[in-house]
C-alpha positions in Angstrom: 26.8 4.9 -115.4 24.7 1.9 -114.1 24.4 -1.2 -116.4 21.2 -3.2 -116.5 22.1 -7.0 -115.5 20.2 -9.6 -117.6 18.9 -12.9 -115.6 20.4 -16.1 -117.1 17.7 -18.3 -118.7 16.8 -21.1 -116.4 15.7 -24.5 -118.2 13.0 -25.1 -115.7 10.9 -22.9 -113.6 9.5 -23.6 -110.1 6.1 -24.4 -111.2 7.5 -27.1 -113.6 9.3 -28.6 -110.6 6.3 -28.9 -108.6 4.3 -30.4 -111.3 6.9 -33.0 -112.1 7.1 -34.0 -108.3 3.4 -34.4 -108.2 3.3 -36.4 -111.2 5.9 -38.8 -109.8 4.2 -39.3 -106.5 1.1 -40.2 -108.2 3.0 -42.7 -110.3 4.6 -44.1 -107.2 1.2 -44.5 -105.3 -0.1 -46.1 -108.2 2.5 -48.7 -108.3 2.2 -49.1 -104.5 -1.5 -49.6 -104.7 -1.1 -52.0 -107.6 1.3 -54.2 -105.5 -1.2 -54.2 -102.3 -3.2 -57.5 -102.2 -6.9 -56.3 -101.3 -8.3 -59.8 -102.0 -6.8 -61.7 -99.2 -8.0 -61.1 -95.6 -5.6 -59.4 -93.3 -4.7 -60.6 -89.9 -2.7 -58.8 -87.1 0.6 -60.8 -86.8 0.6 -59.8 -83.0 -2.6 -61.4 -82.4 -1.6 -64.9 -83.6 0.9 -67.6 -82.5 3.3 -69.4 -84.7 5.2 -72.6 -84.1 7.9 -74.6 -86.0 7.5 -78.2 -86.9 10.4 -80.1 -85.2 11.7 -83.7 -85.2 13.0 -85.7 -82.3 11.7 -87.2 -78.9 8.1 -86.1 -78.0 6.8 -86.8 -74.5 3.0 -87.3 -74.5 1.6 -85.5 -71.5 -2.1 -84.8 -70.2 -2.8 -82.0 -67.8 -5.3 -82.3 -64.9 -6.5 -80.3 -62.0 -7.4 -82.0 -58.7 -6.8 -81.9 -54.9 -4.9 -83.9 -52.2 -6.9 -86.6 -50.7 -6.3 -88.4 -47.2 -6.0 -92.1 -47.6 -7.1 -92.7 -43.9 -10.3 -90.6 -43.1 -12.7 -91.3 -40.2 -16.4 -89.8 -40.5 -18.0 -89.1 -37.3 -21.7 -89.2 -36.8 -24.1 -89.5 -33.9 -25.2 -92.8 -33.0 -27.9 -91.7 -30.6 -30.6 -89.3 -30.2 -28.9 -86.8 -28.0 -28.1 -83.1 -27.1 -24.7 -81.6 -27.6 -23.5 -81.0 -24.0 -19.7 -80.0 -24.6 -17.5 -79.6 -27.5 -13.8 -80.0 -27.0 -11.9 -79.5 -30.3 -12.2 -77.1 -33.5 -11.3 -77.8 -37.1 -7.2 -78.1 -37.3 -6.7 -79.5 -34.0 -4.5 -82.5 -33.8 -5.9 -85.4 -31.9 -5.2 -89.1 -31.1 -7.1 -92.2 -31.1 -9.2 -92.1 -28.1 -9.3 -88.4 -27.4 -12.8 -87.0 -26.4 -14.0 -84.6 -29.0 -17.4 -84.0 -27.8 -20.1 -84.9 -25.1 -23.6 -85.4 -25.4 -26.6 -85.9 -23.1 -29.4 -88.0 -22.9 -30.8 -88.7 -19.4 -33.3 -91.6 -20.7 -30.3 -93.6 -22.1 -28.5 -93.2 -18.8 -31.6 -94.4 -17.0 -32.2 -97.3 -19.3 -28.6 -98.4 -18.8 -29.1 -98.6 -15.0 -32.5 -100.5 -15.6 -30.8 -103.0 -17.9 -27.8 -103.5 -15.5 -30.2 -104.1 -12.4 -32.2 -106.6 -14.5 -29.1 -108.6 -15.7 -27.8 -108.6 -12.1 -31.2 -109.9 -11.1 -31.0 -112.6 -13.7 -27.6 -113.7 -12.4 -28.8 -114.2 -8.8 -31.8 -116.2 -10.2 -29.5 -118.4 -12.2 -27.4 -119.2 -9.1 -30.2 -119.9 -7.0 -31.7 -122.1 -9.6 -28.2 -123.9 -9.9 -28.1 -124.5 -6.3 -31.8 -125.9 -6.2 -31.3 -128.1 -9.0 -27.9 -129.3 -7.6 -29.8 -130.5 -4.4 -32.6 -132.0 -6.5 -29.9 -133.9 -8.4 -28.2 -135.2 -5.2 -31.3 -136.3 -3.7 -32.2 -138.4 -6.8 -28.6 -139.8 -7.1 -29.1 -140.8 -3.5 -32.4 -142.6 -4.2 -30.8 -144.4 -6.9 -28.0 -145.5 -4.6 -30.3 -146.6 -2.1 -32.2 -148.9 -4.9 -28.8 -150.4 -5.9 -28.0 -151.4 -2.3 -31.6 -152.8 -1.6 -31.0 -154.8 -4.9 -27.5 -156.0 -3.7 -29.0 -157.1 -0.4 -31.7 -159.0 -2.1 -29.4 -160.6 -4.6 -27.1 -161.8 -2.0 -29.9 -163.4 0.1 -31.0 -165.1 -2.9 -27.7 -166.5 -3.8 -27.5 -167.8 -0.3 -30.9 -169.4 -0.1 -30.3 -171.3 -3.4 -27.0 -172.8 -2.0 -29.1 -174.0 1.0 -32.1 -175.4 -1.1 -33.8 -177.8 -1.1 -35.1 -178.7 2.3 -33.5 -176.0 4.6 -35.5 -173.0 3.4 -39.0 -173.3 3.0 -40.1 -172.8 -0.5 -42.5 -169.7 0.3 -39.7 -167.9 1.8 -37.4 -168.8 -1.2 -40.0 -167.5 -3.4 -40.5 -164.2 -1.3 -36.7 -163.7 -1.7 -36.7 -164.2 -5.6 -39.6 -161.8 -5.7 -37.7 -159.1 -3.5 -34.6 -159.4 -6.0 -36.8 -158.7 -9.0 -38.4 -155.9 -7.2 -35.1 -154.4 -6.4 -33.8 -154.7 -10.1 -37.1 -152.9 -11.3 -36.6 -150.3 -8.8 -33.1 -149.8 -9.8 -34.1 -149.6 -13.4 -36.7 -147.0 -12.7 -34.5 -144.8 -10.3 -31.6 -144.9 -13.3 -34.3 -143.7 -15.7 -35.6 -141.1 -13.4 -32.1 -140.0 -12.6 -31.3 -139.4 -16.4 -34.7 -137.5 -16.8 -34.0 -135.3 -13.8 -30.5 -134.6 -15.2 -31.7 -133.6 -18.6 -34.5 -131.3 -16.7 -31.8 -129.8 -14.5 -29.7 -129.0 -17.6 -32.5 -127.4 -19.7 -33.7 -125.3 -16.8 -30.2 -124.1 -16.4 -29.8 -123.6 -20.0 -33.2 -121.6 -19.8 -32.0 -119.4 -17.0 -28.6 -119.0 -18.7 -30.1 -117.8 -21.7 -32.1 -115.3 -20.1 -29.3 -114.0 -18.0 -27.2 -113.7 -21.4 -30.2 -111.9 -23.1 -30.2 -109.4 -20.2 -26.5 -109.2 -20.5 -26.7 -108.3 -24.3 -29.5 -105.7 -23.4 -27.4 -104.2 -20.9 -24.4 -104.0 -23.1 -26.5 -102.4 -25.8 -27.6 -99.8 -23.2 -24.1 -99.2 -22.1 -22.9 -98.8 -25.7 -25.6 -96.2 -26.2 -24.4 -94.6 -23.0 -20.7 -94.7 -24.3 -21.9 -93.1 -27.6 -22.6 -90.2 -25.6 -18.8 -89.4 -25.6 -17.7 -89.0 -29.4 -14.1 -89.8 -29.3 -11.5 -89.9 -32.3 -10.9 -93.4 -33.7 -7.6 -92.6 -35.6 -4.7 -90.4 -35.0 -5.1 -87.1 -37.1 -6.1 -83.6 -37.8 -9.9 -82.6 -37.4 -11.0 -81.5 -40.8 -14.6 -80.6 -39.8 -16.5 -80.4 -36.6 -20.3 -79.3 -37.5 -21.9 -79.4 -34.2 -22.8 -76.7 -31.8 -23.5 -76.8 -27.9 -27.3 -77.3 -27.3 -27.9 -78.8 -30.8 -30.2 -81.8 -30.9 -28.8 -84.7 -32.8 -30.3 -87.6 -34.5 -29.0 -91.2 -35.2 -26.8 -90.6 -38.3 -26.3 -86.9 -37.9 -22.9 -85.8 -39.1 -20.6 -84.5 -36.4 -17.3 -84.2 -38.2 -14.1 -85.6 -39.9 -10.7 -86.6 -39.0 -8.0 -87.5 -41.4 -4.3 -88.4 -41.2 -2.3 -85.5 -42.9 0.8 -87.6 -43.5 -1.1 -90.1 -45.7 -2.1 -88.3 -48.7 -2.6 -89.1 -52.3 -3.5 -86.8 -55.4 -7.0 -87.3 -56.9 -7.0 -85.7 -60.5 -9.8 -85.2 -62.9 -8.8 -85.9 -66.5 -10.8 -84.9 -69.3 -12.7 -87.8 -70.7 -11.5 -87.4 -74.1 -7.9 -87.2 -72.9 -8.3 -90.1 -70.4 -8.3 -93.2 -72.9 -4.4 -93.5 -72.7 -4.1 -93.1 -68.9 -3.0 -96.5 -67.3 -2.1 -97.7 -63.9 1.6 -97.4 -63.5 2.3 -94.3 -65.5 4.5 -91.5 -64.0 3.0 -88.3 -62.8 4.3 -84.9 -61.7 2.1 -83.1 -59.0 2.3 -79.4 -58.5 1.4 -78.3 -55.0 2.2 -74.7 -55.5 4.7 -75.1 -52.8 6.7 -77.7 -54.5 6.5 -80.5 -57.0 6.5 -84.3 -56.0 6.3 -87.4 -58.3 3.8 -90.0 -58.2 2.5 -93.0 -60.0 -1.1 -93.6 -61.5 -2.9 -96.4 -59.0 -6.3 -96.3 -60.3 -8.4 -94.9 -63.3 -12.2 -94.6 -62.5 -14.2 -96.5 -65.1 -17.0 -94.1 -65.2 -17.2 -90.6 -66.4 -18.6 -87.7 -64.2 -19.4 -84.4 -65.4 -17.1 -85.1 -68.5 -14.0 -86.1 -66.4 -12.4 -89.2 -65.2 -11.0 -89.6 -61.8 -7.5 -90.7 -61.7 -5.9 -91.6 -58.4 -2.0 -91.0 -57.8 0.2 -92.5 -55.1 2.8 -89.8 -54.2 6.5 -90.7 -53.9 8.8 -89.3 -51.5 8.3 -86.4 -48.9 5.5 -84.1 -49.4 6.1 -80.4 -49.9 5.7 -78.1 -47.1 1.9 -76.9 -46.6 0.6 -80.2 -48.1 -2.9 -81.0 -46.6 -6.0 -82.6 -47.4 -8.2 -80.9 -50.0 -5.3 -78.7 -51.3 -5.8 -78.0 -55.0 -2.9 -79.3 -57.2 -2.1 -79.6 -60.8 -0.9 -82.9 -62.3 1.0 -83.8 -65.5 0.5 -87.4 -66.3 3.3 -88.8 -68.7 1.5 -91.1 -71.0 4.4 -92.1 -73.5 7.5 -91.0 -75.3 7.8 -91.2 -79.0 11.3 -91.3 -80.4 12.0 -89.6 -83.9 8.6 -88.0 -84.1 7.6 -85.0 -86.0 5.8 -82.5 -83.9 4.7 -79.1 -83.4 2.7 -76.8 -81.0 -1.0 -77.9 -80.6 -3.9 -75.6 -81.4 -6.5 -76.1 -78.9 -9.1 -77.4 -81.5 -6.9 -80.5 -82.6 -8.0 -84.0 -81.5 -5.8 -87.3 -81.3 -5.8 -89.4 -84.6 -7.7 -87.3 -86.8 -7.5 -85.1 -89.9 -7.6 -81.3 -89.3 -6.8 -78.1 -91.1 -4.1 -75.7 -90.0 -2.6 -72.6 -91.5 0.7 -73.1 -92.8 3.1 -69.9 -93.4 5.0 -69.6 -96.7 8.7 -69.0 -97.0 8.3 -65.3 -96.6 6.2 -65.5 -93.6 3.6 -63.1 -95.0 1.0 -65.4 -96.2 -0.7 -68.4 -94.4 -2.6 -71.1 -96.4 -5.0 -73.6 -94.9 -3.8 -77.1 -95.3 -4.9 -80.6 -94.3 -2.6 -82.7 -91.8 -2.9 -86.0 -90.2 -2.8 -85.9 -86.5 -1.3 -88.7 -84.3 -0.8 -88.5 -80.4 -1.5 -85.1 -78.8 0.2 -83.9 -75.7 -1.1 -81.1 -73.5 1.0 -78.6 -75.6 2.3 -80.7 -78.6 0.8 -82.7 -81.4 2.4 -85.4 -83.5 2.4 -84.8 -87.1 1.8 -87.9 -89.3 1.4 -86.2 -92.6 0.9 -82.8 -94.3 3.8 -81.1 -92.7 7.5 -81.3 -92.9 10.3 -80.3 -90.3 10.7 -76.5 -90.5 7.4 -75.8 -91.6 5.6 -73.0 -89.5 1.9 -72.9 -88.7 -0.5 -70.8 -86.7 -1.4 -72.5 -83.4 -3.7 -69.9 -81.9 -7.4 -69.8 -82.4 -8.5 -69.1 -86.0 -11.4 -66.8 -85.0 -13.3 -64.8 -87.7 -11.1 -66.0 -90.4 -11.4 -69.7 -89.9 -13.4 -69.9 -93.1 -10.6 -68.3 -95.2 -8.3 -70.6 -97.4 -5.4 -67.9 -97.3 -4.7 -65.1 -95.0 -2.2 -62.2 -95.0 -0.2 -61.4 -91.8 0.6 -57.7 -91.5 
């Protein structure tokens, strides 16, 4: 005989369980939503940079781009009106002083130089002929003076002799004639002396004039020869040809650029520092120059007083051997060490921060979820660090990246 089994009575049925679970979920969601901060702007944590305030030695540095510049440079230019006949070198060639780089052609200059040389040689011959003629003239005049002196000497001796025989032996008339002859002789000597001096001056003036003419023609010849010599463009220094901007057949005018030669072993760095960061750059400061093939130390030697396109040119003398591949116009990156501040409070520098100013930064709370905008006092700034003079303490954390669209918020939430 079969017996009917009775089911035990359950406290909760299935429907009740589902209802209770749904109610619990709704309550949990309500509690969660109640704890969510909808009033604070949310910022993706992965899109911001955070740095911690530290204390210790801070190096103030300035970063700048630039290039290597040769200290010894020769700029070549045409000195005459001529056509390029031959070109012997190309950029990159190593040359020595005196090496022929290019040859120009101008037949008129060559002909003018030949004519100038002929004119000068003719003036030299004329000068030599004048010198011979004037020397003969001077000899003749000196001979005339000497004859006048001899005649005076004879007259004076005769006069002395007659005076010893006077009176009675020599007639008075004859003695008077001797006196007159002696006086005439003295006048003749005086006149010939003056004439000799005048002739000597005249001779010298004529020689000076002929010499000046010859010298003038010689200078004209030298100028013409210099112009002919300028048809040969030669290197003035040892170095490497940087540019050679001419072609065979090209017509050049005086002053037309031809090329440039530089010494590759004598380079310095020319850095362009932002004008707002150049105030503290001084001669004597140490510099690290990165040539991409190596780093070399240097020293600031000159700071340009003018600002060009928002930058200041800083010259840096390089110390030691240059890295391989260093050459003129090679782009470089320089780091100038301005000063060292011991026991400084510092943190990573936001890009918008300026030195010796009061700025606002976003400071994280202890949980790291919220960041509140706070004012701080900034001292010195380096290329990636800033000195904090007030508003932050060691261990504080701030956002150092760009604030973007939330820069106007007093408080943000990092998610």
